[in-house]
C-alpha positions in Angstrom: 101.4 12.9 -118.0 104.0 12.6 -115.2 101.8 10.0 -113.5 101.6 7.9 -116.6 105.3 8.1 -117.1 105.9 7.0 -113.5 103.5 4.1 -113.9 105.3 3.1 -117.1 108.7 3.3 -115.4 107.4 1.4 -112.5 106.0 -1.3 -114.8 109.3 -1.6 -116.6 111.2 -1.9 -113.3 108.8 -4.6 -112.1 109.3 -6.5 -115.4 113.1 -6.2 -115.1 113.0 -7.5 -111.5 110.8 -10.4 -112.5 113.1 -11.3 -115.4 116.2 -11.0 -113.1 114.7 -13.3 -110.5 113.5 -15.7 -113.1 116.9 -15.7 -114.8 118.7 -16.4 -111.5 116.3 -19.3 -110.7 116.8 -20.7 -114.2 120.6 -20.5 -114.0 120.7 -22.0 -110.6 118.3 -24.8 -111.5 120.2 -25.7 -114.7 123.5 -25.5 -112.9 122.7 -27.7 -109.9 119.7 -29.8 -111.0 120.3 -33.3 -109.9 120.4 -35.9 -112.8 121.4 -39.6 -112.6 124.7 -40.0 -114.4 126.7 -43.0 -115.6 130.2 -43.4 -114.2 133.0 -41.3 -115.7 136.7 -40.7 -115.0 138.5 -37.7 -113.6 141.8 -36.9 -111.8 144.0 -39.4 -113.7 147.5 -39.6 -112.4 150.5 -42.0 -112.5 149.1 -43.9 -109.6 145.5 -43.0 -109.1 142.1 -42.2 -110.8 138.8 -41.0 -109.5 135.4 -42.3 -110.7 132.3 -40.2 -110.3 128.6 -41.0 -110.9 125.2 -40.0 -109.7 122.6 -42.6 -108.5 118.9 -42.2 -108.2 118.8 -42.9 -104.5 121.2 -42.4 -101.6 123.5 -45.4 -101.4 127.1 -46.5 -100.7 129.3 -46.4 -103.8 131.3 -49.5 -104.8 134.0 -50.0 -107.4 135.7 -53.3 -108.2 138.9 -53.2 -110.3 141.8 -55.4 -111.4 144.4 -56.0 -114.1 142.0 -58.2 -116.2 138.3 -58.3 -116.7 138.3 -61.7 -114.9 140.2 -60.6 -111.9 138.5 -57.4 -110.6 139.0 -58.6 -107.0 140.1 -55.2 -105.5 137.1 -53.4 -104.0 136.7 -49.8 -102.8 133.6 -48.6 -100.9 132.5 -45.1 -100.0 132.3 -44.3 -96.3 128.8 -42.7 -96.5 125.7 -42.9 -98.5 125.1 -40.3 -101.3 123.5 -39.7 -104.6 126.6 -38.0 -105.9 129.5 -40.4 -105.8 133.2 -39.8 -106.0 135.5 -42.7 -105.3 139.3 -42.5 -105.7 141.4 -45.6 -106.5 145.0 -45.1 -105.3 148.3 -47.0 -105.1 148.1 -48.1 -108.7 151.0 -48.9 -111.0 152.3 -46.3 -113.3 151.5 -46.6 -117.0 149.2 -49.6 -116.4 145.8 -50.6 -117.8 143.1 -51.5 -115.3 139.5 -52.8 -115.7 136.8 -51.6 -113.3 133.1 -52.2 -112.5 130.8 -49.8 -110.7 127.8 -51.2 -108.6 124.6 -49.2 -107.8 121.3 -50.6 -106.6 119.3 -47.7 -107.9 121.0 -47.1 -111.2 121.4 -49.5 -114.1 125.1 -49.1 -115.0 126.6 -50.1 -118.3 129.8 -51.8 -117.2 130.7 -53.3 -120.5 134.3 -52.5 -121.5 135.1 -50.2 -118.7 138.9 -49.6 -118.2 141.5 -46.9 -117.7 145.2 -46.5 -117.9 147.4 -44.5 -115.4 149.6 -41.8 -116.8 153.0 -42.7 -118.0 156.5 -41.3 -117.3 157.7 -42.4 -120.7 156.1 -43.5 -124.0 157.4 -44.3 -127.4 154.3 -43.0 -129.1 150.9 -41.6 -128.0 147.8 -40.4 -129.8 145.4 -37.7 -128.7 141.8 -37.0 -130.0 140.9 -33.3 -129.8 137.4 -32.0 -130.4 136.1 -28.4 -130.2 132.6 -27.1 -129.9 131.4 -30.6 -129.9 128.3 -30.2 -127.6 125.6 -30.2 -130.3 124.1 -33.7 -130.2 123.1 -35.2 -133.5 124.3 -36.7 -136.8 127.2 -34.4 -137.3 128.6 -34.9 -133.8 128.2 -38.7 -134.2 129.8 -38.8 -137.6 132.9 -36.8 -136.5 133.1 -39.3 -133.6 132.7 -42.3 -136.0 135.5 -41.1 -138.2 137.9 -41.1 -135.2 136.8 -44.6 -134.4 137.4 -45.6 -138.0 140.9 -44.0 -137.8 141.9 -46.2 -134.8 140.1 -49.2 -136.2 137.7 -49.1 -133.3 140.6 -50.2 -131.1 140.6 -48.0 -127.9 144.2 -49.3 -127.2 145.3 -47.0 -130.0 144.1 -43.8 -128.2 145.8 -42.3 -125.2 144.1 -39.0 -124.4 140.8 -37.1 -125.1 140.8 -33.3 -125.1 137.7 -31.0 -125.4 138.2 -27.4 -126.4 135.0 -25.9 -124.9 131.3 -25.5 -125.6 131.0 -29.1 -124.6 127.2 -29.1 -124.0 125.1 -26.6 -125.9 123.4 -24.3 -125.5 124.0 -23.5 -121.8 126.1 -26.2 -120.2 123.3 -27.4 -117.9 123.5 -30.6 -116.0 120.9 -32.2 -118.2 122.7 -31.0 -121.4 125.9 -32.5 -120.2 124.1 -35.9 -119.9 122.4 -35.6 -123.3 125.2 -34.0 -125.3 128.4 -35.4 -123.8 128.0 -38.3 -121.4 125.4 -40.2 -123.5 126.8 -39.8 -127.1 130.4 -40.4 -126.0 129.6 -43.1 -123.5 132.3 -45.6 -124.9 135.0 -42.9 -124.5 133.6 -41.8 -121.1 134.1 -45.4 -119.9 137.8 -45.4 -120.7 139.2 -41.8 -120.8 139.3 -38.7 -118.7 137.7 -35.9 -120.7 140.3 -33.1 -120.2 137.9 -30.3 -120.9 138.4 -26.6 -121.3 135.3 -24.4 -120.6 133.7 -22.5 -123.4 131.5 -19.5 -123.4 128.4 -21.6 -123.7 129.5 -23.9 -120.8 129.9 -20.8 -118.7 126.2 -19.8 -119.1 125.6 -22.0 -116.2 127.7 -23.1 -113.2 127.7 -26.8 -113.9 131.2 -27.1 -115.5 133.2 -27.0 -112.3 130.6 -29.2 -110.6 130.9 -31.9 -113.2 134.7 -32.1 -113.3 137.5 -32.4 -110.8 140.9 -31.1 -112.0 144.4 -31.7 -110.7 145.0 -28.4 -108.9 147.8 -29.7 -106.8 150.0 -31.0 -109.7 148.7 -34.6 -109.1 148.9 -35.1 -112.9 152.2 -33.3 -113.4 153.5 -29.8 -113.8 153.3 -27.2 -111.0 150.4 -26.8 -108.6 148.0 -24.1 -109.7 145.6 -24.3 -106.7 143.0 -23.3 -109.2 140.5 -25.5 -111.2 140.5 -23.0 -114.1 144.1 -23.8 -115.1 146.4 -26.8 -114.6 148.8 -29.1 -116.4 148.9 -32.8 -117.3 152.0 -34.8 -118.1 151.8 -38.1 -120.0 154.7 -39.7 -121.8 156.4 -37.0 -123.9 153.6 -34.5 -123.5 153.2 -31.5 -121.2 149.6 -30.4 -121.7 148.3 -27.1 -120.3 144.6 -26.5 -119.9 143.6 -22.8 -119.6 140.3 -21.0 -119.0 140.0 -18.2 -121.5 136.4 -17.4 -120.4 136.1 -16.6 -116.7 139.4 -15.7 -115.1 141.7 -12.7 -115.6 143.4 -12.7 -118.9 145.8 -10.0 -117.9 149.6 -10.5 -118.5 150.2 -10.3 -114.7 147.1 -12.1 -113.6 147.1 -15.3 -111.6 146.7 -17.6 -114.6 149.5 -15.9 -116.6 151.9 -15.9 -113.6 151.3 -19.5 -113.0 151.7 -20.4 -116.7 155.2 -18.7 -116.8 156.4 -20.7 -113.8 154.8 -24.0 -115.1 156.4 -23.7 -118.5 159.7 -22.7 -117.1 159.8 -25.8 -115.0 158.7 -28.2 -117.8 161.2 -30.9 -118.9 158.9 -32.8 -121.3 159.8 -32.5 -125.0 156.4 -31.3 -126.3 154.2 -28.6 -124.9 150.6 -28.3 -126.1 148.3 -25.6 -124.7 144.5 -25.9 -125.0 141.7 -23.3 -124.3 138.5 -22.2 -126.0 138.9 -18.6 -127.4 141.6 -18.5 -130.1 144.1 -15.6 -130.4 143.8 -15.7 -134.2 140.7 -16.5 -136.2 138.7 -15.2 -139.1 136.0 -17.8 -138.9 132.7 -17.4 -137.1 134.5 -15.1 -134.7 136.9 -12.4 -135.6 140.0 -11.9 -133.6 140.5 -8.4 -135.0 137.1 -7.2 -133.6 137.5 -5.6 -130.1 133.8 -6.3 -129.4 133.8 -10.0 -130.5 133.5 -12.3 -127.4 133.9 -9.2 -125.2 137.5 -8.8 -126.1 138.6 -12.2 -125.0 140.3 -13.1 -128.4 142.4 -9.9 -128.3 143.3 -10.4 -124.6 144.5 -14.0 -125.2 146.6 -12.8 -128.2 148.1 -9.7 -126.6 148.7 -11.1 -123.1 149.4 -14.8 -123.7 151.0 -15.1 -127.1 154.2 -13.4 -125.7 154.3 -16.1 -123.0 153.9 -18.8 -125.7 156.8 -17.2 -127.6 159.1 -16.8 -124.6 158.8 -20.5 -123.6 158.7 -22.0 -127.1 155.2 -23.6 -126.8 154.9 -26.0 -129.7 151.2 -26.0 -130.4 148.1 -24.0 -129.2 144.7 -25.5 -129.9 141.4 -23.7 -129.5 137.8 -23.8 -130.7 135.0 -21.1 -130.6 135.0 -20.5 -134.4 133.1 -23.3 -136.0 135.6 -24.2 -138.7 139.2 -25.2 -139.2 142.2 -22.8 -139.3 145.9 -23.3 -138.9 149.1 -21.2 -138.9 152.6 -22.0 -139.9 155.4 -21.8 -137.4 155.0 -18.2 -136.3 156.4 -15.8 -133.7 155.9 -12.4 -132.2 152.6 -11.3 -133.5 150.1 -9.6 -131.1 148.4 -7.1 -133.4 145.5 -7.2 -135.8 145.7 -9.2 -138.9 146.9 -6.3 -141.1 150.1 -6.1 -139.0 151.0 -9.7 -139.7 154.0 -9.9 -142.1 156.4 -12.5 -143.5 158.7 -11.6 -140.6 156.3 -13.2 -138.3 156.7 -16.6 -140.1 159.7 -18.5 -138.8 159.4 -21.4 -141.2 157.3 -21.0 -144.4 156.8 -24.7 -145.1 153.2 -25.9 -145.6 153.7 -29.1 -143.5 157.2 -29.8 -142.2 158.8 -27.8 -139.4 161.9 -28.3 -137.2 162.7 -27.0 -133.7 165.6 -27.4 -131.3 165.4 -29.6 -128.2 167.8 -27.1 -126.5 166.9 -23.6 -127.8 163.3 -23.2 -126.8 162.8 -19.5 -126.4 161.3 -17.8 -129.4 161.3 -21.1 -131.4 157.9 -20.5 -132.8 154.4 -21.8 -132.3 151.7 -23.3 -134.5 148.1 -22.3 -133.8 145.1 -24.5 -134.7 141.4 -23.7 -134.4 139.1 -26.7 -134.5 135.7 -25.6 -133.5 133.7 -27.7 -135.9 133.2 -31.0 -134.2 129.4 -30.6 -134.2 128.7 -27.2 -135.8 129.9 -25.2 -138.8 130.0 -21.5 -139.6 130.1 -19.6 -142.8 133.2 -17.4 -142.8 135.7 -15.5 -144.9 138.8 -17.3 -143.6 141.3 -14.6 -144.7 143.5 -14.1 -141.7 147.1 -14.0 -143.1 148.4 -15.9 -140.0 146.1 -18.8 -140.8 146.8 -19.8 -144.4 145.3 -23.2 -144.0 141.6 -22.6 -143.4 138.4 -24.3 -144.4 134.7 -24.6 -143.7 134.9 -28.3 -142.8 133.6 -30.2 -139.8 136.0 -32.6 -138.1 138.5 -33.2 -135.3 142.2 -33.3 -134.6 144.3 -36.4 -134.3 147.7 -35.5 -132.7 150.4 -38.2 -132.7 153.5 -37.8 -130.6 156.9 -39.5 -130.3 160.0 -38.2 -128.4 161.1 -36.3 -131.5 158.0 -35.7 -133.6 154.6 -34.1 -133.2 152.1 -34.7 -136.1 148.7 -33.1 -136.2 146.0 -34.2 -138.6 142.6 -32.6 -139.3 140.3 -35.5 -139.8 137.1 -34.4 -141.6 133.6 -35.6 -141.1 134.0 -37.4 -144.4 137.1 -39.3 -143.1 139.7 -37.4 -145.1 142.9 -35.9 -143.8 142.3 -32.4 -145.0 145.4 -30.9 -143.3 148.5 -32.4 -141.8 151.8 -31.1 -140.4 154.8 -32.5 -138.5 157.2 -30.7 -136.1 160.5 -32.5 -135.7 162.9 -31.7 -132.8 166.6 -31.9 -133.3 169.6 -31.1 -131.1 
């Protein structure tokens, strides 16, 4: 009997070892598998941008650019041959639109309509498109995208920034999945905008995310240097945007991300602060922020450790995904417990859609929380969290419009309707 048990145990151990080795090979392959890739933009600043692409053969990268489509007479060449190309264009004018064209002998590149705009110090108005859990290719993803295009009348001059809230390429964030589920379906956006992307839990099943993107770790795009790709800030016009990683780094209140965030927000001089990350501090959608086991406790940790920071520095808006639906709070403050501890005292302003904040008194001025994780998928859920009175099982995306004194956020559904809208106005 003992011999049989030993053989069974040994067999199980062998199977576990084979699975572990196979899993490691599969993760490594999906993370670093080489795939040809059309050019896309990263590291946008006030005077520079970087263009990345991947060609089928080793060759020298070449980018031509100029202020008009007819005058792309400036040329940048790489110093060495490569399949993985990254070419920075520097010494550009602030807040200026440029056209560009990428050349590759081994890759057929779609150069139609390629352009970018450098970041601006000041803007009278700006518009952001925010999508969450958008990485499931198909009709739903494309219809959500189409409704945004309809909203801007298919005029890309009417869009300033593109933000992704994680789970950008289902189901595992492999190199091939990024091509199929992000770069191909959103090619017209990829040609023109930097995808400021937060990592989701599905993205982190592989290691491709931080290989695909380059982020401004040295404050090239504004804010304070983080020296860390997992968290950084971007400043454009009236906006101070903070991108956080709620998935892989420490979420403790004295961790590196939290300590940097406090310093970054303290130094901010822009009128509007929006913070984006994947796992929401409040949700009663497909995920439950009351559940200590849900998402391995990340929802609770983001609420308990980061909401007090948002309160202290008067963050205006926090946007997240993860739950595949739409949820939104009013202007709330000082709530870090479970949903049954949320009371009317946590609501600073009880309006359904109009809120005011001071341009001077920022501390404890309240924050609005939005969950938009339905840009390609939808969950059935109860939607009963008292902090999120505006909640619905609808697919869609966010349109955020900003002026020096107003921030308006609209939930644009897959049917082209504005199902929710609110405005924050700042006064002295």
